[in-house]
Structure formats: structure tokens, C-alpha cells
C-alpha positions as CSV (number, residue, x, y, z in Angstrom):
1,M,1.2,6.0,16.9
2,N,-0.5,7.4,13.8
3,V,0.1,4.2,11.8
4,Q,-2.1,2.2,14.2
5,S,-4.9,4.8,13.8
6,N,-4.8,4.5,10.0
7,T,-3.5,8.1,9.6
8,P,0.2,7.6,8.8
9,D,2.2,10.8,8.8
10,P,5.9,10.1,8.2
11,D,6.8,13.7,9.1
12,T,6.0,13.0,12.7
13,W,8.0,9.7,13.0
14,G,11.4,11.1,13.9
15,L,14.8,9.8,12.8
16,P,15.2,6.3,11.5
17,A,16.9,3.7,13.9
18,A,19.5,3.0,11.2
19,F,20.9,4.4,8.0
20,W,23.6,2.8,5.9
21,S,25.1,5.1,3.3
22,S,26.3,3.7,0.1
23,D,29.5,5.6,0.8
24,T,30.3,3.4,3.7
25,C,28.4,0.2,3.0
26,D,28.6,-2.0,-0.2
27,V,24.9,-2.3,-0.6
28,A,25.2,-4.6,-3.7
29,Q,27.3,-7.0,-1.6
30,H,24.5,-7.4,1.0
31,F,21.3,-6.9,-1.0
32,H,20.9,-8.8,-4.3
33,D,18.5,-11.1,-6.1
34,L,15.5,-9.3,-4.6
35,S,12.0,-9.0,-6.1
36,L,9.4,-6.4,-5.3
37,V,5.9,-7.9,-5.3
38,I,2.9,-5.5,-5.5
39,D,-0.5,-7.0,-5.1
40,I,-3.4,-5.0,-6.5
41,T,-6.1,-7.4,-5.7
42,L,-8.9,-4.9,-5.6
43,C,-11.6,-7.2,-4.5
44,G,-9.6,-9.7,-2.4
45,D,-10.2,-11.0,1.1
46,W,-10.4,-7.7,2.8
47,A,-12.1,-5.4,0.3
48,G,-14.3,-8.0,-1.2
49,S,-15.8,-8.9,2.2
50,T,-16.3,-5.3,3.4
51,Y,-17.6,-3.7,0.2
52,G,-21.2,-5.0,0.8
53,T,-21.4,-2.9,4.0
54,S,-19.8,0.2,2.5
55,G,-23.0,1.7,1.3
56,C,-21.8,1.7,-2.3
57,P,-24.0,0.2,-5.0
58,G,-23.5,-3.2,-6.6
59,T,-20.6,-5.5,-5.8
60,C,-16.9,-4.8,-5.6
61,E,-16.4,-6.7,-8.9
62,Q,-19.0,-4.5,-10.6
63,A,-17.3,-1.3,-9.3
64,V,-13.9,-2.4,-10.5
65,A,-15.2,-3.4,-13.9
66,D,-16.6,0.2,-14.5
67,P,-13.8,2.4,-15.9
68,S,-15.6,5.6,-14.8
69,N,-14.7,4.7,-11.2
70,F,-11.0,5.3,-12.0
71,K,-11.2,8.8,-13.4
72,C,-9.4,11.5,-11.5
73,G,-10.7,15.0,-11.2
């Protein structure tokens, strides 16, 4: 599966196992009081511990503190 090889390609995944249309399912009755939590810890457990062997200069914290590293183009 391409997700396990770190190359996800949803176009190759086929049809979902289930789909509940809002025409036939009262979604608000079954799904409520939910929160979406997005963690953008840029130098957390994984990235912070692998940055030193990435070949990039400095530390992860220094790279994140430099605004020029976030410019597109």
C-alpha cells in the first residue's frame, strides 16, 4: 500500500468501504460536539530528534526561527 511506503496517492485507493449521505443519514444527530486538533509542533519528538542527521545546518529550532525558510517560490 502506498501509505506504508510514505507515498500516499488517494487516486489509487479505490472506493471507500462506507459512505453515508446527508440525504439518508441525519449527520448532526450522530456527530456533534467534536473538535479538530491540529498539532504543528515543528521540532517535536520526531523532527527534533532527526534534524541533526538530516544534513541541514544548525538545529531544528534555529531553522524554524528563520522566516526565510518559510518563503515559497
